[in-house]
C-alpha positions as CSV (number, residue, x, y, z in Angstrom):
1,X,-168.5,230.3,-137.0
2,X,-166.2,233.2,-136.6
3,X,-165.7,234.3,-133.3
4,X,-165.0,237.5,-134.0
5,X,-168.0,238.6,-136.0
6,X,-170.1,237.6,-133.3
7,X,-168.5,239.3,-130.1
8,X,-168.6,242.9,-129.7
9,X,-165.6,245.1,-130.8
10,X,-166.1,248.0,-128.5
11,X,-163.4,248.6,-125.7
12,X,-163.6,251.2,-123.1
13,X,-160.9,252.9,-121.2
14,X,-161.4,254.7,-118.1
15,X,-159.2,256.7,-116.1
16,X,-158.9,259.4,-113.9
17,X,-157.8,263.1,-115.5
18,X,-157.6,266.3,-113.9
19,X,-158.9,269.2,-115.7
20,X,-158.1,272.0,-114.3
21,X,-154.6,272.6,-113.7
22,X,-154.6,274.1,-110.2
23,X,-156.3,271.0,-109.2
24,X,-153.6,268.8,-110.6
25,X,-150.5,271.0,-109.3
26,X,-152.3,270.5,-105.8
27,X,-152.1,267.0,-105.8
28,X,-148.2,266.6,-105.8
29,X,-147.7,262.6,-106.0
30,X,-143.9,262.4,-105.2
31,X,-142.9,258.5,-105.1
32,X,-139.2,258.8,-104.6
33,X,-139.2,260.1,-101.1
34,X,-140.4,257.6,-98.7
35,X,-142.8,258.7,-95.8
36,X,-141.5,260.2,-92.8
37,X,-140.6,257.6,-89.9
38,X,-142.7,257.0,-87.0
39,X,-141.8,256.8,-83.5
40,X,-142.5,253.8,-83.8
41,X,-140.1,253.3,-86.9
42,X,-137.8,254.6,-85.5
43,X,-138.1,252.5,-82.2
44,X,-138.1,249.4,-84.2
45,X,-135.4,250.3,-86.5
46,X,-132.3,248.5,-84.3
47,X,-134.1,245.5,-84.1
48,X,-135.1,245.3,-87.5
49,X,-131.3,245.9,-88.1
50,X,-130.6,243.0,-85.6
51,X,-133.0,240.5,-87.3
52,X,-131.9,241.3,-91.0
53,X,-127.5,240.6,-89.9
54,X,-128.2,237.4,-88.7
55,X,-126.3,235.4,-90.6
56,X,-127.3,231.9,-91.0
57,X,-124.2,229.6,-91.1
58,X,-124.8,226.7,-89.4
59,X,-127.2,223.9,-90.5
60,X,-129.0,223.4,-87.0
61,X,-129.8,227.1,-86.6
62,X,-131.1,226.9,-90.2
63,X,-133.3,223.5,-89.2
64,X,-134.1,225.6,-86.1
65,X,-135.5,229.0,-87.8
66,X,-137.0,227.2,-90.4
67,X,-139.4,225.0,-87.5
68,X,-139.5,227.9,-85.6
69,X,-140.8,230.5,-88.3
70,X,-144.5,229.2,-89.7
71,X,-144.4,229.3,-93.6
72,X,-148.5,230.4,-93.4
73,X,-149.5,232.7,-90.5
74,X,-151.1,230.3,-88.2
75,X,-154.1,232.6,-87.2
76,X,-155.9,233.1,-90.6
77,X,-158.9,230.7,-90.6
78,X,-162.3,230.2,-92.1
79,X,-165.1,230.1,-89.6
80,X,-167.7,227.2,-91.3
81,X,-170.9,226.0,-90.1
82,X,-172.3,222.8,-91.7
83,X,-170.2,223.7,-94.6
84,X,-170.9,226.9,-95.6
85,X,-168.3,230.1,-94.6
86,X,-169.1,232.2,-92.0
87,X,-166.5,234.5,-92.2
88,X,-163.1,234.7,-93.0
89,X,-160.4,235.7,-90.2
90,X,-157.4,237.8,-91.9
91,X,-153.8,236.8,-91.9
92,X,-152.8,239.0,-88.6
93,X,-149.0,237.9,-89.1
94,X,-149.4,241.3,-91.6
95,X,-149.8,243.4,-88.6
96,X,-146.6,242.2,-86.9
97,X,-144.2,245.4,-87.4
98,X,-141.4,242.9,-87.9
99,X,-143.2,240.6,-90.1
100,X,-141.1,241.1,-93.1
101,X,-137.3,240.6,-91.6
102,X,-138.7,237.6,-90.0
103,X,-140.0,236.0,-93.1
104,X,-136.5,236.7,-94.8
105,X,-134.7,235.6,-92.0
106,X,-136.7,231.8,-92.5
107,X,-135.8,232.5,-96.4
108,X,-132.4,233.1,-96.3
109,X,-132.3,229.8,-93.6
110,X,-134.4,227.8,-96.5
111,X,-131.8,228.9,-99.2
112,X,-128.8,227.7,-96.9
113,X,-130.1,224.5,-96.4
114,X,-131.2,223.7,-100.0
115,X,-127.9,225.6,-101.4
116,X,-125.2,225.0,-99.3
117,X,-126.2,221.7,-97.3
118,X,-128.4,220.3,-100.3
119,X,-131.1,219.2,-98.0
120,X,-134.7,218.6,-99.1
121,X,-136.5,221.8,-97.8
122,X,-140.1,220.5,-98.8
123,X,-140.7,219.2,-94.9
124,X,-140.7,222.9,-94.1
125,X,-142.9,224.1,-96.3
């Protein structure tokens, strides 16, 4: 039995296409320029740079950072009742404006411990 003969060979491609030139020109997408910084972004920029500029050069500092910064969001939960999931609480860490910088700092600390110190970092994962 050949599978190709028993399956449908029709392929559908779906996409959005602007049919009118005036509509297409009104929807200019410019991905080369980042969005304008907001007031919160301007306020947090020095703090982001401070976290980004932390150099992990000490074994004790790297261990402490790996212990203090969690590998997964501690707030994400599945609420269950009698073995059935009632609802899911999404990870709230993504709402933290410094989330990317803190996770990057933890990653740099893990890399320092693994590469420079030769430690097993599975205890921090």
